[in-house]
C-alpha positions in Angstrom: 0.0 0.0 0.0 1.4 3.4 -0.9 2.1 5.5 2.1 -0.9 7.6 3.1 -1.4 10.1 5.8 -4.4 12.0 7.1 -4.8 15.7 6.4 -2.5 17.5 8.9 -4.2 19.7 11.4 -2.0 22.6 10.3 -3.7 22.5 6.9 -6.7 24.3 8.2 -6.3 27.5 6.2 -9.5 29.5 5.7 -9.4 28.8 2.0 -9.3 25.0 2.4 -11.9 25.1 5.1 -14.2 27.0 2.8 -13.7 24.4 0.1 -14.3 21.6 2.5 -17.6 23.1 3.6 -18.9 22.9 0.1 -18.5 19.1 -0.1 -21.8 17.3 0.3 -21.6 14.2 2.6 -22.7 11.9 -0.1 -20.0 13.1 -2.5 -17.4 12.7 0.3 -18.0 9.0 0.7 -20.5 8.9 3.5 -23.3 7.4 1.5 -25.5 4.8 3.2 -24.9 2.0 0.8 -26.3 -1.1 2.5 -25.1 -4.5 1.3 -26.8 -7.9 1.8 -25.6 -9.8 4.8 -25.0 -9.1 8.5 -21.4 -8.1 8.3 -21.5 -5.6 5.4 -22.5 -2.0 5.9 -20.8 0.8 3.9 -17.7 0.7 1.8 -14.5 1.8 3.5 -12.7 5.0 2.7 -9.0 4.8 3.5 -6.7 7.8 4.2 -6.1 9.7 1.0 -2.9 10.1 -1.0 -1.3 13.2 0.6 -1.0 14.6 -2.9 -4.7 15.1 -3.0 -4.7 17.4 0.0 -1.6 19.3 -1.3 -3.4 20.0 -4.5 -6.7 20.9 -2.8 -4.9 23.4 -0.6 -3.0 25.0 -3.5 -6.3 25.3 -5.4 -8.1 26.8 -2.5 -5.4 29.3 -1.8 -5.6 30.5 -5.4 -9.4 31.0 -5.0 -10.4 27.9 -7.0 -12.7 26.6 -4.3 -15.0 24.5 -6.5 -11.9 22.6 -7.9 -10.5 22.2 -4.4 -13.8 20.8 -3.1 -13.9 18.4 -6.0 -10.4 17.0 -5.3 -11.4 16.6 -1.6 -14.6 14.9 -2.5 -12.8 12.5 -4.8 -10.3 11.7 -2.1 -13.0 11.1 0.5 -14.9 8.6 -1.7 -14.5 4.9 -0.8 -11.7 3.2 -2.7 -9.4 0.2 -2.5 -6.3 -0.1 -0.3 -3.4 -1.4 -2.3 -0.8 -3.9 -1.1 2.2 -4.9 -3.2 5.7 -4.3 -2.0 5.6 -4.8 1.8 7.3 -7.6 3.7 5.1 -10.2 5.2 5.3 -8.6 8.6 4.4 -5.2 7.1 1.5 -6.4 5.1 0.1 -8.4 8.1 0.3 -5.4 10.4 -1.2 -3.0 7.9 -4.0 -5.3 6.8 -4.9 -5.9 10.4 -5.1 -2.2 11.0 -7.2 -1.5 8.0 -9.8 -4.3 8.7 -10.0 -3.2 12.3 -10.5 0.4 11.4 -13.1 -0.6 8.8 -15.0 -2.8 11.3 -14.9 0.0 13.9 -16.6 2.3 11.3 -19.0 -0.5 10.3 -17.6 -0.3 6.7 -16.4 -2.9 4.3 -12.8 -2.6 3.1 -11.6 -3.4 -0.4 -8.0 -4.8 -0.5 -6.2 -4.9 -3.8 -3.4 -7.4 -3.6 -0.7 -6.8 -6.2 2.4 -8.8 -5.5 2.4 -11.8 -7.8 5.8 -12.7 -9.3 6.3 -11.0 -12.7 3.4 -8.7 -12.3 2.7 -6.3 -15.1 5.1 -8.2 -17.3 7.9 -6.2 -15.5 6.7 -3.0 -17.1 5.5 0.3 -15.4 4.2 -1.4 -12.3 6.6 -4.3 -12.4 7.8 -6.0 -9.2 6.2 -8.5 -7.0 7.4 -11.4 -5.0 10.6 -13.1 -6.3 9.4 -16.7 -6.1 6.2 -18.7 -5.6 7.3 -19.7 -2.1 7.8 -16.0 -1.2 4.4 -15.1 -2.6 2.7 -17.8 -0.6 4.4 -16.6 2.6 3.1 -13.1 1.7 -0.4 -14.3 1.2 -0.3 -16.2 4.5 0.6 -12.9 6.2 -2.3 -11.1 4.5 -4.6 -13.9 5.8 -3.3 -13.5 9.3 -3.9 -9.8 9.1 -7.4 -10.0 7.8 -8.4 -12.8 10.2 -12.2 -13.2 10.5 -13.1 -9.5 9.8 -15.1 -8.7 6.6 -13.1 -7.7 3.5 -13.4 -7.8 -0.3 -10.2 -8.9 -2.0 -9.4 -7.8 -5.5 -6.8 -10.4 -6.2 -3.8 -9.5 -8.4 -4.9 -7.1 -11.2 -3.7 -8.3 -14.7 -2.6 -11.7 -13.2 -4.9 -13.7 -15.5 -5.4 -11.3 -18.4 -1.7 -10.9 -18.7 0.0 -14.3 -18.1 3.8 -14.7 -18.4 3.1 -16.6 -21.7 1.3 -13.5 -23.1 4.3 -11.2 -22.8 7.2 -13.5 -23.8 8.4 -14.1 -20.2 7.8 -17.9 -20.2 9.8 -20.9 -21.4 8.7 -23.5 -23.9 7.3 -25.6 -21.1 5.1 -22.9 -19.7 6.8 -23.0 -16.3 6.1 -19.4 -15.3 2.5 -19.5 -16.5 1.9 -22.8 -14.5 3.4 -21.1 -11.5 1.0 -18.1 -12.0 -2.0 -20.4 -11.8 -0.6 -22.1 -8.7 0.0 -18.7 -7.0 -3.5 -17.4 -7.7 -5.1 -20.7 -6.7 -3.1 -20.6 -3.4 -4.3 -17.1 -2.7 -8.0 -18.2 -3.3 -7.6 -21.3 -1.2 -6.0 -19.3 1.6 -8.2 -16.2 1.7 -11.7 -17.3 0.6 -12.2 -19.6 3.5 -11.7 -16.8 6.0 -14.9 -16.0 7.8 -15.6 -12.6 6.3 -13.6 -12.5 3.1 -14.8 -12.5 -0.5 -12.2 -13.0 -3.2 -12.5 -11.8 -6.8 -10.2 -12.9 -9.7 -8.9 -10.9 -12.7 -10.6 -10.7 -16.1 -8.9 -7.6 -17.6 -11.6 -5.5 -19.2 -14.2 -5.9 -22.0 -11.8 -4.6 -24.7 -9.2 -7.2 -24.0 -10.1 -10.9 -23.8 -13.2 -12.5 -25.2 -15.5 -14.4 -22.8 -14.4 -17.7 -24.4 -10.7 -16.8 -23.7 -10.9 -15.6 -20.1 -13.3 -18.1 -18.7 -10.9 -21.1 -19.0 -8.2 -19.0 -17.3 -10.6 -18.2 -14.4 -11.5 -21.8 -14.0 -7.9 -23.0 -14.0 -7.1 -20.3 -11.4 -9.7 -21.4 -9.0 -12.7 -19.2 -9.6 -14.9 -22.2 -8.6 -13.7 -21.8 -5.0 -13.8 -17.9 -5.1 -16.7 -15.6 -4.7 -16.2 -14.5 -8.3 -14.2 -12.1 -10.4 -13.7 -8.4 -11.3 -13.4 -6.4 -14.5 -12.1 -3.1 -15.7 -9.6 -2.6 -12.9 -7.6 0.5 -13.6 -9.2 0.9 -17.0 -11.8 3.1 -18.7 -14.5 0.8 -20.2 -18.0 2.0 -19.7 -20.2 0.8 -16.9 -22.7 -0.7 -19.4 -19.9 -2.7 -21.2 -18.4 -3.9 -17.9 -21.7 -5.0 -16.5 -22.6 -6.9 -19.6 -19.1 -8.5 -19.8 -19.5 -9.7 -16.2 -22.9 -11.1 -16.9 -21.6 -13.1 -19.9 -18.6 -14.4 -17.9 -20.7 -15.5 -15.0 -23.1 -17.3 -17.3 -20.3 -19.0 -19.2 -18.6 -20.2 -16.1 -21.9 -21.8 -15.0 -22.3 -23.3 -18.5 -18.8 -24.8 -18.4 -19.1 -26.1 -14.9 -22.3 -27.9 -16.0 -20.3 -29.6 -18.8 -20.4 -27.1 -21.6 -17.5 -25.8 -23.7 -16.4 -22.2 -23.2 -15.8 -21.8 -26.9 -19.5 -22.0 -27.5 -20.3 -19.1 -25.1 -21.4 -15.8 -26.5 -18.8 -13.0 -26.1 -19.1 -9.3 -25.7 -19.0 -8.8 -29.4 -22.2 -10.7 -30.2 -25.4 -8.8 -30.9 -26.9 -8.5 -27.4 -30.2 -9.9 -28.4 -28.5 -13.0 -29.8 -26.4 -13.5 -26.7 -29.4 -13.1 -24.4 -31.3 -15.8 -26.4 -28.3 -18.1 -26.3 -28.1 -17.7 -22.5 -31.8 -18.4 -22.1 -31.5 -21.6 -24.1 -28.2 -23.0 -22.8 -27.4 -21.8 -19.3 -29.3 -23.8 -16.7 -27.1 -23.0 -13.7 -29.4 -21.6 -10.9 -28.8 -18.0 -10.2 -27.7 -18.7 -6.6 -24.9 -20.9 -7.9 -23.4 -18.5 -10.4 -20.3 -16.6 -9.8 -20.6 -12.9 -8.7 -18.6 -10.0 -9.9 -17.5 -6.4 -9.2 -16.3 -3.7 -11.5 -14.0 -0.7 -11.4 -15.9 2.6 -12.1 -13.2 4.9 -10.8 -12.3 6.5 -14.1 -14.8 5.3 -16.7 -17.3 8.2 -16.6 -16.6 9.1 -20.2 -15.5 5.7 -21.4 -12.2 4.8 -23.1 -10.0 7.3 -25.0 -9.4 6.7 -28.7 -6.2 8.2 -30.1 -6.3 10.0 -33.4 -5.8 7.4 -36.1 -2.2 6.9 -37.0 -0.9 9.5 -34.6 1.2 7.2 -32.4 3.1 4.0 -32.9 1.5 2.7 -29.7 -1.3 4.8 -28.4 -1.3 3.2 -24.9 -5.0 4.1 -24.5 -4.8 2.7 -20.9 -2.0 5.0 -19.8 -3.0 8.4 -18.4 -5.4 9.1 -21.3 -6.5 12.7 -21.6 -9.9 14.2 -20.8 -11.4 11.3 -18.8 -13.8 11.6 -15.9 -14.7 9.8 -12.7 -17.4 7.2 -13.1 -20.3 6.0 -10.9 -19.7 6.3 -7.2 -18.8 3.1 -5.3 -21.9 1.2 -4.2 -22.9 -2.2 -2.8 -26.4 -1.6 -4.2 -26.3 -2.5 -8.0 -29.8 -3.9 -8.5 -28.3 -7.1 -9.9 -28.0 -10.1 -7.6 -24.8 -11.2 -9.3 -23.2 -7.8 -9.4 -21.8 -7.3 -5.9 -20.4 -3.8 -6.2 -19.2 -0.9 -8.2 -15.8 -0.1 -6.8 -13.1 2.5 -7.1 -10.3 -0.1 -7.4 -7.8 2.2 -9.1 -7.0 5.3 -6.9 -8.2 8.1 -9.1 -5.5 10.9 -9.3 -2.6 8.5 -9.2 -0.6 8.2 -12.4 -0.5 5.1 -14.6 3.2 5.6 -15.3 5.5 7.3 -17.9 3.4 7.2 -21.1 5.5 7.6 -24.2 3.0 6.2 -26.8 5.7 4.6 -28.9 7.8 7.7 -29.0 11.3 8.3 -27.6 10.0 10.7 -24.9 10.7 11.7 -22.3 7.4 13.7 -22.5 4.0 12.1 -22.9 3.3 13.5 -26.5 -0.5 13.7 -25.8 0.0 15.8 -22.7 3.2 17.7 -23.5 4.7 16.8 -20.2 6.6 14.1 -18.3 3.9 12.0 -16.6 4.6 11.1 -12.9 5.8 7.5 -12.2 3.2 4.9 -11.6 1.3 5.4 -8.3 2.5 9.0 -7.9 -0.1 11.8 -7.6 -0.9 13.4 -11.0 -2.5 16.8 -10.3 -3.4 17.6 -14.0 -5.1 14.2 -14.4 -6.8 14.4 -11.0 -8.4 17.8 -12.0 -9.6 16.3 -15.3 -11.2 13.4 -13.5 -13.1 15.7 -11.1 -14.2 18.3 -13.7 -15.3 15.7 -16.2 -16.9 13.3 -13.7 -20.0 11.5 -15.0 -22.3 11.7 -13.1 -20.9 15.1 -11.9 -19.1 14.8 -8.6 -20.7 17.8 -6.8 -23.7 18.4 -8.9 -21.9 20.8 -11.2 -18.7 21.1 -13.2 -16.0 23.6 -12.1 -14.9 26.0 -14.8 -11.9 28.3 -15.1 
């Protein structure tokens, strides 16, 4: 988890106070979203990235109160707590602190675990445990920290959508890919049995793998023993597309578990009416036995960015795209019994990395600046997300 601190008491300048007073409680993450079950109440809001408060203070001091209030509201909205580079002792202590704090506030924390060996194909967010044994030790520490307190676990973003075999990191025998499946299965088998824990596995996003491609990966990784899966983590696909993708995946998993072939399942590119008819005729798995899912709505308010045709050798549409907005606020009330939550998995306002779009750099050619390193606060992008939020964050859009 990236280091986070609370707003210092010294940062109580009149300008920031005025901005804070304009933030409605619902926008600041105090919505009364009630989930099903005795242990779930509201989603947990962790301490924000200090960069959010630094930016809000600077905006307020310059008289831009609406923008400052928007940044504070974004920071005070429930979002995931990320873990990835801590030692087992550190992650155990921190996870224990978070779940205890969440339980005290009668909220449900979302823990994003991001430490699998070879994560992100060793690119912008590369790192992770060195070996499978080291990873298992780390997962054991997470489990001790969480204990029997409620938590949602978003397990290893990109771990299944981006296997070692997909990025040329594996040998001819598929050793690293086999290890990836072993690592994810171990995490499921360790965390899902905890009394209050729900584990969700990676599917990438609707613009990446077809349903028939990702479902076999989910099954091999142990989705049968998990609560379900998640989609659109750290990406920009629309809520409509993510919801439909999740519905198709859940149905296909049930179909395969009942003896069907994933290759026969409709994917997200079928005409919707045709896919719905196929599901009605072929999927017999009772609703209560199908796998559940969650989606990331942190930055998908305006959907994905499309680069001008032919402008860049590699547009990197996932990497700090311009003019995007916050999406639906996190909620445990989705109106769909299989759709457990809309979450802010990615921390909005934190950079995706140094985006060069196939150029020599060092500047991001779409932004005309050097983007912050992955996980660092990105003020320019944060302000875009607030101003272009859909639905609007504070009921209006700040203007210059």
